[in-house]
N, C-alpha and C positions, 0 to 999 in steps of 0.2 A: 287622705288616700282619691286620687283622681284618676279617673277613666282611663286616659292616658296610659297609666303607672300601672295596670296592670292588663293591657291587652297581649294578648297570646299570638305568637308573630306565627306559628307552627300551623294556623288555621287558614287554609288555602283560601282563594275566594274562585267565583264565578265567572264566566264570558258570554259575552252576546254569543259567538260565534262558536260556544261547546255544546254539542251532541247531547240531546236529554240521557240517554245509556252514557254515557262518560261523567255527565253530573250525578247521575245515580251512585256511578263507581264512586266518588269522588268523597259524597257525605259519607257513603257505605265505608271506605275505607279510614275517615276521620271518626265516625262514631258520633255523626251530629247531623239534627234534623232539621238546622238551618245555613246557609251559607248567604253573601254579599255576592251580590252580581255586580260587575263590571263592563262599562263599553268605554273602550279609549282611554282606560282611569277614570271614567266618571260615575261616580257610587248611582248605580239606577234604583236600588233596592233590592230584599231580601226573598230569599226563594226557599220553599220550605220542600221537604222528601215529598210529603202527600201531593204537593200540587206537579212534581215530576211523576211519579208513580200513577197520577188518572189520569195524566196527559195524553190527547187526541190529535189525531192531525195535525202535531207538533213535534220536528225533527230537531231544534235547536234553541235553546235556552232564549233567546230571544222573541221564538214566539209564544210564550210566557209571559209577554211583557205586562200584561195585565193581569196578572194573578201575582206580581212581586207588592211585599209588603212595604212599604214608605214609611221606613222605621230607622230611628237610628238616636246618639248623644253626643252631644260636641266633647272634645278631650277636655275639656276643662270645669266638667260637670264631676261630680261629686260620686265614688262609685254607689251609693245607696240610692241615688237619682236612678244610677243605671239598674241597680237591685229593682227596683219599684216598676220601673218601663221594662224590663224582662218579664218580671212575675206577671204584672198586670196584662200585658202581648201573645203572655203563653209559648215564651219561642226558648231556643236554645241557645243561640247567639247572638249577640245585638251590634251591628257595627258600628264604629265611633268614628266621628267626621271630626277635621279641622276647622276653625272660624269658618276658613272659606271653601266650605264645603267638600272640603276633598276627601278621599278616602285615607285611614291610619291603619285599620285593622278593627278587629272584633274582642269583645270580651264575653265569655261564657257563663251560662249560669252556672256551672259547676264552679268556678273560677272564683262567681260572686259571693258563692256562697261560704269558700273557703274564706274569702278575704271578710267576711262577715263574722265566721268565728273566731277570724284574730282582733277585729276592732270590739268585737267584744269578750275578749281574754276567756275563752273558753278554755286555752289550755293552761291557764292560770289555777293553781286550786282556790278554794275561799267557799265562805258561806254564801247560802243566797236565800234573799228574803223577798216576799210577793206581800205588798199591804196594800189596803184601799182606804181612798180619804173621801173628803169633797175637795175640790178645785182649790178652791176660795182658801181654805183651812192646811193647805201642803205648802212646805218649805224644803227645800233643798238644806241650804244651810242648818236650819236646826236640824235635821235629817244626821247629817254627816257628824254635827256638834255631837250629840246622843250617842253615835256611832264611836267618833273619838276619846270620850268620858271610859271606854272599853279597852282601852290602848289598843286599838284595829281603826283603818278608816276603808272608806269606799272607794273601791277599783274602778266601778261600772253602776250606770244608773240609767234604766230606759222607762220610760210614761206614756200609759194610752188611756184614755177614757172610754171603759167601756159601753156598748153599746144599749146595752138592755136597762143595765140600775143607774146609768149616767155618772158612776164613781169614775176617780181618777184611779189606777192602777197603776203601781210603782215597783218595779223590780230592780233591786242594786245587790251588789255584790261587797263582799268585803277580801279583807286580805288572809283573815284564818280562818281555819275551819270548825272553832269550835265556838258556837253560838249561842250558848246559854243565857250568859252575861247580855249579850245584844238583844238578846228575847225576851229576858225579863226586864232590860230597860223599857223597851218600847211600848211591851203591855202597861208598864208603869208611868209612862205617859199618853196612854189611852188610844196607841196606835193598835189598826184592825190588821193584826197579820192575818193572812189568809193562808201561806203557805210559808213554810221555812226547810232550808235543804243545809243539813252540818253537822259536826258530830257535837253532841249535848254532853255537858259536865259529866251526867249522872252515869251516860254511857261509860264515858272514859275512867269512873271508879268501878265500876263493874266488870271490867275487862281487867284493871288492874288484879282487882281482889282475886279476878279468877286465875290469871298468871299466879301471883301468889299463891294460890290454893293448889295448884298444879305442880308449884317450884318445890311445895313443902310436903306433895304426896311422894314428889320422884327422889326426896331423902334416904 
């Protein structure tokens, strides 16, 4: 998924000759804290609501040119790159430019988070595991094989190095919610399972027994 594919065309831009009051109104109407500034269709930078509200001796947007944030991503960059840039900059909207530095549009923080949810398949049911291991010992292939021996498969996997311990933290999701068999397999192969989320077989058995008891009492 590229930045150009999730541009929000409804988000307007500011122009050099817009008045400060009009610019503030535009940001408020769109419930956003940052907008791109254009000068004769040329992208000049990003301007924040805070800078507009604190403006002194300024009548139009161009008077605040020294306050513009010169930040953007190219249309061909992955949306995760855009998410990294927008988070590090602490902004609500990120301009997207063509290879020729022409302004195309913006992606918003909320849109990036929504697409991150899609990317991570958060709307799909399934169990979730978090394991920790040494980096040189970890094999994605082995992990997938162990999961597949339990008639399941990995639908999503993410890793990062924990700063304090130096351990590789692996978070992965499977395609079924029942996790007890896979948990037992991981523990049998000496995986350190930090967390897991899903249904366990004994919980299902307890529920079934409870349902059977209620049915018997209702006879």
